[in-house]
N, C-alpha and C positions, 0 to 999 in steps of 0.2 A: 504494500500500500504506500502511496506517496507520503514521504516524510519519514518512513522507517529508516533507521540508520544503525550502523555498526562502527564502533570505535575500536581501533587496534593500537595497542601500546607495544612498541618494539624496542628491544635493547640495541642501541647503536654504539656499543663500545663504552665510551666515557659518559654518555648521556642517553636519554630515552627520546623517542619520537612517537608522535601520535598521528594516526591516519584515520580518516573517516570515509566510509562508503555510504552514500545516501540514495534512496529510491527517489529519483528526481522528477518523475512524471506519474500521473495517475495510472494505476494498473500495474505498476512495477513493484517488485519486492526485492529484498536483499537476502541472499542465501549464503550460508557458511558451511564449509566442508574442510575436514582434515584428512589428507591423503598422503601416505608415504613421506611423512616428515615435512609436509608443506601445508600451510593454512591458506585456503582460498576463500575470498569473500567476493561474491558476484552480484551485480545488479541484473535482474532477469525480468523479461516482459511476461505478460499473461500467457503467451504461447510457449514460453520456455526458452526463448532466444536470449543468449547472454549478451548484454550491452557492453559491460566492462567488468574486468576482474582485477583484483589486487591479490598478489601472492607473497607470502612471507615464510621464511624458514621457521618451523614449529619451535625449535629450541631457542629462538630469539624472541618469540612472542611472550610478553609479560602478562598482558590482559587482553581479553576479547569481550567487549561489552555490547550486547544487543539492546537497542532502545527502540521498541516499537511505538508507533503513534497510538494514543488511546483511542479505542474504537467504541462508539456508542452502541449500547444494546438496542435491539429492535423495539423493545417496549418504550425506551426513553425517546426514540425518534418520533413515535406516534404521539407521545404526551406533549412534546414541545411543538408539534405541528410542522416539523420539517419534512415529514413523509407526505407524498402526494396521494 
C-alpha cells in the first residue's frame, strides 16, 4: 500500500547508514526477503512486477524495521462516511 516503508540500518565500518525503501504509488507494496546471506527489500506492483530492489549483505544489517501505513477497518470507513 502506498506509504508502506522499510528502514534498513547497515554497519558501514566506523559508522552506520540508514536506507529507506518506500511504496511510492498506490497499489504498490514493499516486500522483504533473506536469501543466501543477502537481504533484499523490493518495491512491487499489484501484479508482482519488481520496480526497484535494495540488496545488503545479511551480516552487515543491524536492523530491519517495517513500518506499514495504518489501515482503517471496514467498519470505521462506513461510520465516518468515507465509503460510497
